[in-house]
C-alpha positions as a Markdown table, in Angstrom:
| # | Residue | x | y | z |
|---|---|---|---|---|
| 1 | Met | 52.6 | 78.0 | -6.6 |
| 2 | Lys | 51.1 | 78.3 | -10.1 |
| 3 | Phe | 47.7 | 79.3 | -11.2 |
| 4 | Leu | 45.9 | 76.7 | -13.4 |
| 5 | Asn | 46.5 | 77.4 | -17.1 |
| 6 | Gly | 48.5 | 80.5 | -16.2 |
| 7 | Leu | 45.2 | 82.4 | -15.6 |
| 8 | Glu | 46.2 | 84.8 | -12.8 |
| 9 | Pro | 43.2 | 86.8 | -11.6 |
| 10 | Asn | 42.9 | 90.5 | -11.6 |
| 11 | Phe | 40.9 | 90.6 | -8.3 |
| 12 | Asp | 41.7 | 89.4 | -4.8 |
| 13 | Leu | 40.8 | 85.9 | -3.5 |
| 14 | Thr | 39.7 | 84.3 | -0.3 |
| 15 | Tyr | 40.5 | 80.6 | 0.5 |
| 16 | Asp | 36.9 | 79.8 | -0.7 |
| 17 | Asp | 37.7 | 81.2 | -4.1 |
| 18 | Val | 40.4 | 78.7 | -5.0 |
| 19 | Phe | 41.0 | 75.0 | -5.3 |
| 20 | Met | 44.0 | 72.8 | -5.9 |
| 21 | Val | 44.5 | 70.6 | -8.9 |
| 22 | Pro | 46.2 | 67.2 | -8.3 |
| 23 | Ser | 49.6 | 66.7 | -10.0 |
| 24 | Arg | 51.6 | 63.6 | -10.9 |
| 25 | Ser | 53.0 | 62.4 | -7.6 |
| 26 | Gly | 55.7 | 60.0 | -6.4 |
| 27 | Val | 54.7 | 60.5 | -2.8 |
| 28 | Gly | 52.9 | 57.3 | -2.0 |
| 29 | Ser | 51.9 | 57.9 | 1.6 |
| 30 | Arg | 51.0 | 60.7 | 4.0 |
| 31 | Asn | 53.6 | 59.4 | 6.3 |
| 32 | Ala | 56.3 | 60.4 | 3.8 |
| 33 | Val | 55.4 | 64.1 | 4.2 |
| 34 | Asp | 57.5 | 66.2 | 6.5 |
| 35 | Leu | 55.6 | 69.3 | 7.8 |
| 36 | Ser | 58.5 | 70.9 | 9.6 |
| 37 | Thr | 58.7 | 74.6 | 9.0 |
| 38 | Asp | 61.7 | 76.6 | 7.9 |
| 39 | Asp | 61.2 | 79.9 | 9.6 |
| 40 | Ala | 63.2 | 79.2 | 12.8 |
| 41 | Ser | 60.1 | 79.0 | 14.9 |
| 42 | Gly | 60.9 | 75.3 | 15.6 |
| 43 | Thr | 57.4 | 73.9 | 14.7 |
| 44 | Thr | 57.2 | 70.4 | 13.3 |
| 45 | Ile | 53.7 | 71.0 | 12.0 |
| 46 | Pro | 52.8 | 74.4 | 10.5 |
| 47 | Leu | 50.2 | 75.5 | 13.2 |
| 48 | Val | 50.4 | 78.4 | 15.5 |
| 49 | Val | 47.7 | 79.2 | 18.0 |
| 50 | Ala | 46.8 | 82.9 | 17.9 |
| 51 | Asn | 47.5 | 85.2 | 20.8 |
| 52 | Met | 43.9 | 85.5 | 21.9 |
| 53 | Thr | 43.1 | 85.5 | 25.6 |
| 54 | Ala | 40.1 | 83.1 | 25.2 |
| 55 | Ile | 42.3 | 80.6 | 23.4 |
| 56 | Ala | 46.0 | 80.7 | 24.2 |
| 57 | Gly | 46.8 | 79.5 | 27.8 |
| 58 | Lys | 49.2 | 77.1 | 29.4 |
| 59 | Arg | 47.1 | 74.0 | 28.8 |
| 60 | Met | 46.7 | 74.9 | 25.1 |
| 61 | Ala | 50.5 | 75.7 | 25.0 |
| 62 | Glu | 51.8 | 72.4 | 26.3 |
| 63 | Thr | 49.3 | 70.3 | 24.4 |
| 64 | Val | 49.9 | 71.9 | 21.0 |
| 65 | Ala | 53.7 | 72.0 | 21.5 |
| 66 | Arg | 53.7 | 68.3 | 22.3 |
| 67 | Arg | 52.2 | 67.7 | 18.8 |
| 68 | Gly | 54.7 | 70.1 | 17.1 |
| 69 | Gly | 52.8 | 73.4 | 17.0 |
| 70 | Leu | 53.3 | 76.7 | 18.9 |
| 71 | Val | 51.1 | 78.8 | 21.1 |
| 72 | Ile | 51.6 | 82.6 | 21.4 |
| 73 | Ile | 50.6 | 83.9 | 24.9 |
| 74 | Pro | 48.6 | 87.1 | 24.5 |
| 75 | Gln | 50.1 | 90.5 | 25.2 |
| 76 | Asp | 47.5 | 91.6 | 27.7 |
| 77 | Ile | 48.4 | 88.8 | 30.2 |
| 78 | Pro | 50.4 | 90.3 | 33.2 |
| 79 | Glu | 54.1 | 89.7 | 32.8 |
| 80 | Asp | 54.5 | 87.7 | 36.0 |
| 81 | Val | 51.7 | 85.3 | 34.8 |
| 82 | Val | 53.4 | 84.9 | 31.4 |
| 83 | Leu | 56.7 | 84.1 | 33.1 |
| 84 | Ala | 54.9 | 81.5 | 35.3 |
| 85 | Thr | 53.2 | 80.0 | 32.3 |
| 86 | Val | 56.5 | 79.7 | 30.4 |
| 87 | Ala | 58.1 | 77.9 | 33.3 |
| 88 | Glu | 55.2 | 75.5 | 33.6 |
| 89 | Val | 55.1 | 74.7 | 29.9 |
| 90 | Lys | 58.9 | 74.2 | 29.9 |
| 91 | Ser | 58.6 | 71.7 | 32.7 |
| 92 | Arg | 56.0 | 69.5 | 31.0 |
| 93 | His | 56.7 | 66.0 | 29.7 |
| 94 | Leu | 57.2 | 65.6 | 26.0 |
| 95 | Val | 55.1 | 62.5 | 25.7 |
| 96 | Tyr | 52.7 | 62.2 | 28.6 |
| 97 | Asp | 49.7 | 64.4 | 29.2 |
| 98 | Thr | 49.7 | 66.5 | 32.3 |
| 99 | Pro | 47.0 | 64.9 | 34.4 |
| 100 | Val | 44.3 | 66.5 | 36.4 |
| 101 | Thr | 44.9 | 65.5 | 40.0 |
| 102 | Val | 42.8 | 65.4 | 43.1 |
| 103 | Lys | 43.4 | 64.1 | 46.7 |
| 104 | Pro | 41.2 | 61.5 | 48.4 |
| 105 | His | 39.8 | 64.1 | 50.8 |
| 106 | His | 38.7 | 66.5 | 48.0 |
| 107 | Thr | 35.0 | 66.7 | 47.3 |
| 108 | Cys | 33.2 | 65.4 | 44.2 |
| 109 | Gly | 32.1 | 69.0 | 43.5 |
| 110 | Tyr | 35.8 | 70.1 | 43.4 |
| 111 | Ala | 36.7 | 67.2 | 41.1 |
| 112 | Leu | 33.8 | 67.9 | 38.8 |
| 113 | Gly | 35.0 | 71.4 | 38.3 |
| 114 | Leu | 38.4 | 70.2 | 37.2 |
| 115 | Leu | 37.4 | 67.4 | 34.8 |
| 116 | Pro | 36.7 | 69.7 | 31.8 |
| 117 | Lys | 40.3 | 70.9 | 31.9 |
| 118 | Arg | 41.3 | 67.9 | 29.8 |
| 119 | Ser | 39.5 | 66.2 | 27.0 |
| 120 | His | 40.0 | 62.7 | 28.4 |
| 121 | Gly | 37.6 | 63.6 | 31.2 |
| 122 | Ala | 39.4 | 61.8 | 34.1 |
| 123 | Ala | 41.3 | 62.8 | 37.2 |
| 124 | Val | 44.0 | 60.9 | 39.0 |
| 125 | Val | 43.6 | 60.6 | 42.7 |
| 126 | Val | 47.0 | 60.8 | 44.4 |
| 127 | Asp | 48.3 | 60.2 | 47.9 |
| 128 | Pro | 49.0 | 63.7 | 49.3 |
| 129 | Glu | 52.3 | 62.5 | 50.9 |
| 130 | Thr | 53.9 | 60.4 | 48.2 |
| 131 | Asn | 52.2 | 61.6 | 44.9 |
| 132 | Val | 51.5 | 57.9 | 44.2 |
| 133 | Pro | 48.2 | 57.3 | 42.3 |
| 134 | Val | 45.6 | 55.6 | 44.4 |
| 135 | Gly | 42.5 | 55.9 | 42.2 |
| 136 | Leu | 40.8 | 57.4 | 39.2 |
| 137 | Val | 37.5 | 59.4 | 38.9 |
| 138 | Asp | 35.6 | 60.4 | 35.8 |
| 139 | Glu | 32.4 | 62.4 | 35.3 |
| 140 | Ser | 30.2 | 59.4 | 35.9 |
| 141 | Asp | 31.7 | 58.8 | 39.3 |
| 142 | Val | 31.1 | 62.3 | 40.6 |
| 143 | Thr | 27.9 | 63.5 | 38.9 |
| 144 | Asp | 25.1 | 61.7 | 40.6 |
| 145 | Val | 26.4 | 62.0 | 44.2 |
| 146 | Asp | 26.3 | 64.8 | 46.8 |
| 147 | Arg | 28.8 | 67.4 | 45.8 |
| 148 | Phe | 30.3 | 67.3 | 49.3 |
| 149 | Thr | 31.0 | 63.6 | 49.1 |
| 150 | Gln | 34.8 | 62.9 | 49.3 |
| 151 | Val | 36.5 | 61.5 | 46.3 |
| 152 | Arg | 37.8 | 58.5 | 48.2 |
| 153 | Glu | 34.2 | 57.2 | 48.5 |
| 154 | Val | 33.6 | 57.1 | 44.7 |
| 155 | Met | 37.0 | 56.6 | 43.1 |
| 156 | Ser | 37.9 | 53.5 | 41.2 |
| 157 | Thr | 40.8 | 51.7 | 42.9 |
| 158 | Lys | 41.4 | 49.0 | 40.4 |
| 159 | Leu | 44.3 | 50.9 | 38.9 |
| 160 | Leu | 46.3 | 50.1 | 35.8 |
| 161 | Thr | 49.6 | 52.0 | 35.6 |
| 162 | Ile | 52.1 | 52.3 | 32.8 |
| 163 | Ala | 55.8 | 52.4 | 33.6 |
| 164 | Glu | 57.6 | 55.6 | 32.4 |
| 165 | Gly | 59.5 | 54.9 | 29.2 |
| 166 | Thr | 57.2 | 52.0 | 28.0 |
| 167 | Asp | 57.2 | 51.8 | 24.2 |
| 168 | Pro | 54.0 | 53.5 | 22.9 |
| 169 | Arg | 52.9 | 50.5 | 21.0 |
| 170 | Glu | 53.3 | 48.2 | 24.0 |
| 171 | Ala | 51.4 | 50.8 | 26.2 |
| 172 | Phe | 48.6 | 50.9 | 23.6 |
| 173 | Asp | 48.3 | 47.1 | 23.6 |
| 174 | Thr | 48.3 | 47.0 | 27.4 |
| 175 | Leu | 45.5 | 49.5 | 27.6 |
| 176 | Lys | 43.5 | 47.7 | 24.9 |
| 177 | Ala | 44.0 | 44.3 | 26.5 |
| 178 | Glu | 42.8 | 45.7 | 29.9 |
| 179 | His | 39.8 | 47.5 | 28.2 |
| 180 | Arg | 41.1 | 50.8 | 29.5 |
| 181 | Glu | 41.2 | 54.1 | 27.6 |
| 182 | Leu | 43.8 | 55.7 | 29.8 |
| 183 | Ala | 46.2 | 55.0 | 32.7 |
| 184 | Pro | 48.5 | 57.0 | 34.9 |
| 185 | Val | 52.2 | 56.8 | 34.1 |
| 186 | Val | 54.5 | 56.2 | 37.1 |
| 187 | Asp | 58.2 | 56.3 | 37.7 |
| 188 | Ala | 60.4 | 53.6 | 39.3 |
| 189 | Glu | 59.2 | 54.7 | 42.8 |
| 190 | Gly | 55.5 | 54.6 | 41.8 |
| 191 | Gly | 55.2 | 58.4 | 41.7 |
| 192 | Leu | 52.9 | 60.0 | 39.1 |
| 193 | Val | 54.6 | 61.2 | 36.0 |
| 194 | Gly | 51.8 | 61.8 | 33.6 |
| 195 | Leu | 48.8 | 60.3 | 31.9 |
| 196 | Leu | 48.7 | 58.2 | 28.7 |
| 197 | Thr | 45.6 | 57.5 | 26.7 |
| 198 | Arg | 45.3 | 55.1 | 23.7 |
| 199 | Lys | 45.1 | 58.1 | 21.4 |
| 200 | Ser | 48.1 | 59.8 | 22.9 |
| 201 | Ala | 50.2 | 56.6 | 22.6 |
| 202 | Val | 49.4 | 56.5 | 18.9 |
| 203 | Arg | 50.0 | 60.3 | 18.5 |
| 204 | Ser | 53.4 | 60.1 | 20.1 |
| 205 | Thr | 54.5 | 57.9 | 17.1 |
| 206 | Ile | 53.1 | 60.3 | 14.5 |
| 207 | Tyr | 54.0 | 63.8 | 15.8 |
| 208 | Arg | 57.3 | 65.2 | 16.9 |
| 209 | Pro | 57.2 | 67.8 | 19.7 |
| 210 | Ala | 58.3 | 71.3 | 19.1 |
| 211 | Val | 61.3 | 71.6 | 21.5 |
| 212 | Asp | 64.0 | 74.1 | 22.2 |
| 213 | Ala | 67.8 | 73.5 | 22.3 |
| 214 | Ser | 67.5 | 72.0 | 25.9 |
| 215 | Gly | 64.7 | 69.6 | 24.9 |
| 216 | Ser | 61.8 | 71.5 | 26.5 |
| 217 | Leu | 58.5 | 72.4 | 24.8 |
| 218 | Arg | 58.5 | 75.6 | 22.9 |
| 219 | Ile | 56.2 | 78.6 | 23.6 |
| 220 | Gly | 55.9 | 82.1 | 22.2 |
| 221 | Ala | 54.6 | 85.4 | 23.6 |
| 222 | Ala | 53.2 | 88.5 | 22.2 |
| 223 | Ile | 54.0 | 92.1 | 23.2 |
| 224 | Gly | 52.5 | 95.4 | 22.1 |
| 225 | Met | 54.3 | 98.4 | 20.6 |
| 226 | Asn | 53.5 | 100.7 | 23.6 |
| 227 | Gly | 55.4 | 101.1 | 26.8 |
| 228 | Asp | 58.8 | 99.3 | 26.8 |
| 229 | Pro | 58.5 | 96.6 | 24.2 |
| 230 | Ala | 62.3 | 96.0 | 24.1 |
| 231 | Gly | 62.5 | 95.6 | 27.9 |
| 232 | Arg | 59.6 | 93.2 | 28.0 |
| 233 | Ala | 60.9 | 91.2 | 25.1 |
| 234 | Ala | 64.3 | 90.8 | 26.7 |
| 235 | Arg | 62.8 | 89.6 | 30.0 |
| 236 | Leu | 60.5 | 87.1 | 28.2 |
| 237 | Val | 63.4 | 85.7 | 26.2 |
| 238 | Ala | 65.6 | 85.4 | 29.3 |
| 239 | Ala | 62.7 | 83.4 | 30.9 |
| 240 | Gly | 62.7 | 80.9 | 28.0 |
| 241 | Val | 60.2 | 82.3 | 25.5 |
| 242 | Asp | 61.2 | 80.9 | 22.0 |
| 243 | Val | 59.4 | 83.4 | 19.7 |
| 244 | Ile | 58.5 | 87.0 | 20.3 |
| 245 | Val | 55.5 | 88.4 | 18.4 |
| 246 | Val | 55.2 | 92.2 | 18.2 |
| 247 | Asp | 51.6 | 92.6 | 17.5 |
| 248 | Thr | 49.1 | 95.3 | 16.6 |
| 249 | Ala | 46.1 | 95.5 | 14.3 |
| 250 | His | 47.8 | 98.0 | 12.0 |
| 251 | Gly | 51.4 | 96.7 | 11.6 |
| 252 | His | 52.5 | 99.2 | 8.9 |
| 253 | Gln | 52.9 | 102.3 | 11.0 |
| 254 | Asp | 55.9 | 104.3 | 12.3 |
| 255 | Arg | 55.4 | 103.4 | 16.0 |
| 256 | Met | 55.4 | 99.7 | 15.1 |
| 257 | Leu | 58.5 | 100.0 | 13.0 |
| 258 | Asp | 60.3 | 101.8 | 15.9 |
| 259 | Ala | 59.1 | 99.1 | 18.3 |
| 260 | Val | 60.4 | 96.3 | 16.1 |
| 261 | Arg | 63.8 | 98.0 | 15.7 |
| 262 | Ala | 64.0 | 98.3 | 19.5 |
| 263 | Val | 63.1 | 94.7 | 20.1 |
| 264 | Arg | 65.6 | 93.6 | 17.4 |
| 265 | Asp | 68.4 | 95.5 | 19.1 |
| 266 | Ala | 67.5 | 94.0 | 22.5 |
| 267 | Leu | 67.5 | 90.3 | 21.4 |
| 268 | Pro | 70.2 | 87.9 | 20.3 |
| 269 | Glu | 71.1 | 87.9 | 16.6 |
| 270 | Gly | 68.9 | 85.4 | 14.7 |
| 271 | Phe | 66.2 | 85.2 | 17.4 |
| 272 | Pro | 62.9 | 84.8 | 15.6 |
| 273 | Ile | 60.8 | 88.0 | 15.8 |
| 274 | Val | 57.3 | 88.1 | 14.3 |
| 275 | Ala | 55.6 | 91.4 | 13.5 |
| 276 | Gly | 52.3 | 92.4 | 12.1 |
| 277 | Asn | 49.7 | 92.6 | 10.9 |
| 278 | Val | 49.9 | 93.7 | 7.3 |
| 279 | Val | 48.3 | 92.6 | 4.0 |
| 280 | Ala | 50.6 | 94.1 | 1.2 |
| 281 | Ala | 54.2 | 93.9 | 0.1 |
| 282 | Pro | 55.3 | 97.4 | 1.3 |
| 283 | Gly | 54.3 | 96.5 | 4.9 |
| 284 | Val | 56.3 | 93.3 | 4.7 |
| 285 | Ala | 59.4 | 95.2 | 3.3 |
| 286 | Asp | 59.3 | 97.8 | 6.1 |
| 287 | Leu | 58.8 | 95.3 | 8.9 |
| 288 | Val | 61.6 | 93.1 | 7.6 |
| 289 | Glu | 63.9 | 96.1 | 7.2 |
| 290 | Ala | 63.1 | 97.0 | 10.8 |
| 291 | Gly | 64.2 | 93.6 | 12.0 |
| 292 | Ala | 61.3 | 91.2 | 11.7 |
| 293 | Ser | 62.2 | 87.7 | 10.5 |
| 294 | Ile | 58.6 | 86.7 | 10.2 |
| 295 | Val | 55.6 | 88.9 | 9.2 |
| 296 | Lys | 52.1 | 88.2 | 10.3 |
| 297 | Val | 49.6 | 88.6 | 7.5 |
| 298 | Gly | 45.9 | 89.2 | 7.8 |
| 299 | Val | 43.5 | 92.1 | 8.5 |
| 300 | Gly | 39.9 | 91.3 | 9.1 |
| 301 | Pro | 39.6 | 87.6 | 8.2 |
| 302 | Gly | 39.2 | 86.3 | 11.7 |
| 303 | Ala | 35.9 | 85.0 | 13.0 |
| 304 | Met | 35.9 | 87.5 | 15.9 |
| 305 | Cys | 37.0 | 90.5 | 13.9 |
| 306 | Thr | 34.6 | 93.2 | 12.6 |
| 307 | Thr | 37.4 | 95.5 | 11.2 |
| 308 | Arg | 36.3 | 95.1 | 7.6 |
| 309 | Met | 32.6 | 95.8 | 8.4 |
| 310 | Gln | 33.6 | 98.7 | 10.6 |
| 311 | Thr | 36.3 | 100.3 | 8.5 |
| 312 | Gly | 36.3 | 98.8 | 5.1 |
| 313 | Val | 40.0 | 98.0 | 5.7 |
| 314 | Gly | 41.5 | 94.6 | 5.0 |
| 315 | Arg | 42.1 | 92.2 | 2.1 |
| 316 | Pro | 40.9 | 88.7 | 1.1 |
| 317 | Gln | 43.3 | 86.4 | 2.8 |
| 318 | Phe | 44.6 | 84.1 | 0.1 |
| 319 | Ser | 45.7 | 87.1 | -2.1 |
| 320 | Ala | 47.2 | 88.8 | 1.0 |
| 321 | Val | 49.3 | 85.8 | 1.9 |
| 322 | Leu | 50.3 | 85.2 | -1.8 |
| 323 | Glu | 51.7 | 88.8 | -2.2 |
| 324 | Cys | 53.2 | 89.1 | 1.2 |
| 325 | Ser | 55.0 | 85.7 | 1.1 |
| 326 | Ala | 56.5 | 86.5 | -2.3 |
| 327 | Glu | 57.9 | 89.8 | -0.9 |
| 328 | Ala | 59.1 | 88.1 | 2.3 |
| 329 | Ala | 60.9 | 85.4 | 0.3 |
| 330 | Arg | 62.6 | 88.0 | -1.8 |
| 331 | Leu | 64.0 | 89.5 | 1.4 |
| 332 | Gly | 64.9 | 86.2 | 3.1 |
| 333 | Ala | 62.0 | 86.3 | 5.5 |
| 334 | His | 58.8 | 84.4 | 6.1 |
| 335 | Val | 55.1 | 85.0 | 6.7 |
| 336 | Trp | 52.5 | 83.6 | 9.0 |
| 337 | Ala | 48.9 | 83.5 | 7.6 |
| 338 | Asp | 46.8 | 84.9 | 10.4 |
| 339 | Gly | 43.1 | 84.3 | 10.3 |
| 340 | Gly | 40.4 | 83.1 | 7.9 |
| 341 | Val | 40.9 | 79.3 | 8.3 |
| 342 | Arg | 37.9 | 77.2 | 9.0 |
| 343 | His | 38.7 | 73.9 | 7.3 |
| 344 | Pro | 41.9 | 71.8 | 6.8 |
| 345 | Arg | 41.8 | 72.9 | 3.1 |
| 346 | Asp | 42.3 | 76.5 | 4.1 |
| 347 | Val | 45.5 | 75.6 | 6.0 |
| 348 | Ala | 46.8 | 73.7 | 2.9 |
| 349 | Leu | 46.0 | 76.7 | 0.6 |
| 350 | Ala | 47.7 | 79.1 | 3.0 |
| 351 | Leu | 50.9 | 77.0 | 2.7 |
| 352 | Ala | 50.5 | 76.8 | -1.0 |
| 353 | Ala | 50.3 | 80.6 | -1.1 |
| 354 | Gly | 53.6 | 80.8 | 0.7 |
| 355 | Ala | 53.0 | 80.8 | 4.4 |
| 356 | Ser | 55.5 | 79.0 | 6.6 |
| 357 | Asn | 53.0 | 78.7 | 9.5 |
| 358 | Val | 49.2 | 79.2 | 9.8 |
| 359 | Met | 47.7 | 80.9 | 12.8 |
| 360 | Ile | 44.4 | 79.6 | 14.2 |
| 361 | Gly | 42.2 | 81.3 | 16.7 |
| 362 | Ser | 38.5 | 80.8 | 17.0 |
| 363 | Trp | 38.6 | 77.3 | 15.5 |
| 364 | Phe | 40.5 | 76.2 | 18.7 |
| 365 | Ala | 38.4 | 78.2 | 21.1 |
| 366 | Gly | 35.7 | 75.4 | 21.4 |
| 367 | Thr | 38.1 | 72.8 | 22.9 |
| 368 | Tyr | 38.7 | 71.6 | 26.4 |
| 369 | Glu | 42.2 | 73.0 | 26.4 |
| 370 | Ser | 41.2 | 76.7 | 25.8 |
| 371 | Pro | 41.2 | 78.8 | 29.0 |
| 372 | Gly | 37.6 | 79.6 | 29.3 |
| 373 | Asp | 35.1 | 77.8 | 31.6 |
| 374 | Leu | 32.9 | 75.2 | 30.1 |
| 375 | Arg | 29.2 | 76.4 | 29.8 |
| 376 | Tyr | 26.0 | 74.8 | 28.5 |
| 377 | Asp | 23.2 | 76.3 | 26.5 |
| 378 | Ala | 19.5 | 75.7 | 27.0 |
| 379 | His | 19.7 | 72.5 | 24.9 |
| 380 | Gly | 22.6 | 71.1 | 27.0 |
| 381 | Arg | 25.3 | 71.8 | 24.3 |
| 382 | Ala | 28.7 | 72.5 | 25.8 |
| 383 | Tyr | 30.5 | 75.6 | 24.7 |
| 384 | Lys | 33.2 | 78.1 | 25.6 |
| 385 | Glu | 33.1 | 81.9 | 25.1 |
| 386 | Ser | 35.4 | 83.6 | 22.7 |
| 387 | Phe | 36.0 | 87.3 | 21.9 |
| 388 | Gly | 38.0 | 89.4 | 19.6 |
| 389 | Met | 41.2 | 91.1 | 20.8 |
| 390 | Ala | 40.0 | 94.5 | 19.7 |
| 391 | Ser | 36.5 | 94.1 | 21.2 |
| 392 | Lys | 35.2 | 96.1 | 24.0 |
| 393 | Arg | 35.7 | 93.1 | 26.4 |
| 394 | Ala | 39.4 | 92.8 | 25.4 |
| 395 | Val | 40.0 | 96.6 | 25.6 |
| 396 | Arg | 38.4 | 96.7 | 29.1 |
| 397 | Arg | 40.8 | 94.0 | 30.3 |
| 398 | Arg | 43.8 | 95.6 | 28.6 |
| 399 | Thr | 43.2 | 99.0 | 30.1 |
| 400 | Glu | 42.5 | 98.0 | 33.8 |
| 401 | Gly | 45.3 | 100.3 | 35.0 |
| 402 | Glu | 44.0 | 103.4 | 33.3 |
| 403 | Ser | 41.6 | 106.0 | 34.6 |
| 404 | Asp | 37.9 | 105.4 | 34.3 |
| 405 | Phe | 37.6 | 108.3 | 31.9 |
| 406 | Asp | 40.3 | 107.1 | 29.6 |
| 407 | Arg | 38.9 | 103.6 | 29.6 |
| 408 | Ala | 35.5 | 104.9 | 28.7 |
| 409 | Arg | 37.0 | 106.8 | 25.8 |
| 410 | Lys | 38.8 | 103.7 | 24.4 |
| 411 | Ala | 35.7 | 101.6 | 24.9 |
| 412 | Leu | 33.9 | 103.7 | 22.3 |
| 413 | Phe | 36.2 | 102.4 | 19.5 |
| 414 | Glu | 35.7 | 98.6 | 19.6 |
| 415 | Glu | 36.4 | 96.4 | 16.6 |
| 416 | Gly | 35.5 | 92.9 | 17.4 |
| 417 | Ile | 32.9 | 90.5 | 18.9 |
| 418 | Ser | 32.8 | 90.6 | 22.7 |
| 419 | Val | 30.9 | 87.4 | 23.3 |
| 420 | Ala | 30.7 | 84.4 | 20.9 |
| 421 | Arg | 29.7 | 80.8 | 21.7 |
| 422 | Met | 32.2 | 78.3 | 20.4 |
| 423 | Phe | 30.5 | 74.9 | 20.8 |
| 424 | Ile | 32.5 | 71.8 | 21.7 |
| 425 | Asp | 32.3 | 69.3 | 18.9 |
| 426 | Pro | 31.5 | 65.9 | 20.5 |
| 427 | Glu | 33.5 | 64.2 | 17.8 |
| 428 | Arg | 36.5 | 66.4 | 18.3 |
| 429 | Pro | 36.3 | 67.9 | 21.8 |
| 430 | Gly | 40.1 | 68.4 | 22.3 |
| 431 | Val | 42.6 | 70.5 | 20.4 |
| 432 | Glu | 44.5 | 67.4 | 19.5 |
| 433 | Asp | 41.5 | 66.0 | 17.7 |
| 434 | Leu | 41.4 | 69.1 | 15.6 |
| 435 | Ile | 45.1 | 68.9 | 15.0 |
| 436 | Asp | 44.6 | 65.3 | 13.8 |
| 437 | Gln | 42.0 | 66.5 | 11.3 |
| 438 | Ile | 44.0 | 69.4 | 10.0 |
| 439 | Val | 47.3 | 67.5 | 9.7 |
| 440 | Ser | 45.6 | 64.6 | 8.0 |
| 441 | Gly | 44.1 | 66.9 | 5.4 |
| 442 | Val | 47.3 | 68.9 | 4.9 |
| 443 | Arg | 49.4 | 65.8 | 4.5 |
| 444 | Ser | 47.0 | 64.5 | 1.9 |
| 445 | Ser | 47.1 | 67.8 | 0.0 |
| 446 | Phe | 50.9 | 67.4 | -0.2 |
| 447 | Thr | 50.6 | 63.9 | -1.7 |
| 448 | Tyr | 48.2 | 65.2 | -4.3 |
| 449 | Ala | 50.8 | 67.8 | -5.2 |
| 450 | Gly | 53.6 | 65.3 | -5.1 |
| 451 | Ala | 55.4 | 67.3 | -2.4 |
| 452 | Arg | 57.3 | 65.9 | 0.6 |
| 453 | Thr | 58.1 | 69.2 | 2.3 |
| 454 | Ile | 56.5 | 72.7 | 2.7 |
| 455 | Ala | 59.1 | 74.1 | 0.4 |
| 456 | Glu | 58.2 | 71.6 | -2.3 |
| 457 | Phe | 54.5 | 72.2 | -1.8 |
| 458 | Arg | 55.0 | 75.9 | -2.4 |
| 459 | Glu | 56.7 | 75.1 | -5.7 |
| 460 | Arg | 54.4 | 72.3 | -6.9 |
| 461 | Ala | 50.9 | 73.4 | -5.9 |
| 462 | Ile | 48.6 | 74.3 | -8.8 |
| 463 | Val | 45.6 | 76.5 | -7.9 |
| 464 | Gly | 42.5 | 77.3 | -9.9 |
| 465 | Leu | 39.6 | 79.8 | -9.4 |
| 466 | Gln | 36.1 | 78.7 | -8.6 |
| 467 | Ser | 32.6 | 80.2 | -8.2 |
| 468 | Ala | 30.6 | 80.0 | -5.0 |
| 469 | Ser | 28.7 | 77.1 | -6.5 |
| 470 | Gly | 32.0 | 75.4 | -7.3 |
| 471 | Tyr | 32.9 | 75.7 | -3.6 |
| 472 | Arg | 29.5 | 74.4 | -2.6 |
| 473 | Glu | 29.8 | 71.4 | -4.9 |
| 474 | Gly | 32.9 | 70.3 | -3.0 |
| 475 | Ala | 31.2 | 70.4 | 0.4 |
| 476 | Pro | 29.9 | 67.1 | 1.9 |
| 477 | Val | 26.1 | 66.6 | 2.2 |
| 478 | Pro | 25.3 | 65.2 | 5.7 |
| 479 | Gln | 21.7 | 64.5 | 4.8 |
| 480 | Ser | 19.9 | 63.4 | 1.7 |
| 481 | Trp | 18.6 | 66.2 | -0.6 |
């Protein structure tokens, strides 16, 4: 990356402070861009879902991995639950969505509670003995009826099914010809395999899943630096976890370095270990020397984080990524930009600054795939609750096994928002909708720079500085002025 006219700033920058200048390009199409990362994480798009309890769960993990990204399961999830989540994600189909299923005898109230678990808003009714689809229900079928009515009384029985292995274009054409948005996918015996929507048929031709050596979807897991980090890391890797993230708010401390060394010694050579968070070159150097192959960069830029307001500690994210990525490259390592992204442009700028992947948290909280329950405000707007991982709410969950007195002491030192409403965007209600938006913008940024790969983009991007009014000028105007 170069600064426009060689004018390097003498102050630190956020993503809002910079813009990218177009260069002469021979890349004629977004489809010519390869967004695969080079940090051994296995992602085919440079997106990692942050290890936040309100965001990173099994539904999010399988959906994002199917499109080429990676989800990091949070460290405060009990180990047995993490292992079960890993097994479930590894068992999921690489192309077809995992459907919400109900039985004919289930109540409409039960079905209504399950429908928000997927953005397509439908449940497949299956025969309890054979697992063969016998009907479909959506929200309109189960809303204006007694909640104790059985699903068999309201389900649609005019089923269209797609045979497993059908070419995506053929499946799309079939759905369109039959005026259907989705259909169950069945095997040769008629058993339910998955669900295919028109959008997922198209997406399967655009994205490549992030898969491990055995062809299963990838998933990562975070661990803390306390207790037995090496033992937990070894058990998680044995269970199939593809990336270990050793995570704490202040990554440049002795205990963290000791934990990273222990984890490195416990895992196979070359296994990707992420450690953080830091914002300056010395932290990167020490974590890489301790055994990290990827360093997580960012203190305070997240939407749920109050660290900078509470402590004054942190750094504007663009400059932090720029400095840390240069140091990591010198040492043969990589960085993940963690936090501060609110638009596709921010993801592109993080990659221009040198990141190999960009972590996203709160932006994905307001989607159907995040773990929280769907709620509605007084105006009927759907939302999910999110919270920071250093907030009082998160600390309370993380310290459940400690004495009441010790928990009360720790609760005094919160840094983060405990309750925030993340509204569901009616235009982009699912995480895949947001991924489409992000990847489209990033691919377009690459064509403006004349880059086909992330490595080329790092070299070719030209970045300039702008005022707040310059940033505002580039924003769309949804209403007339």
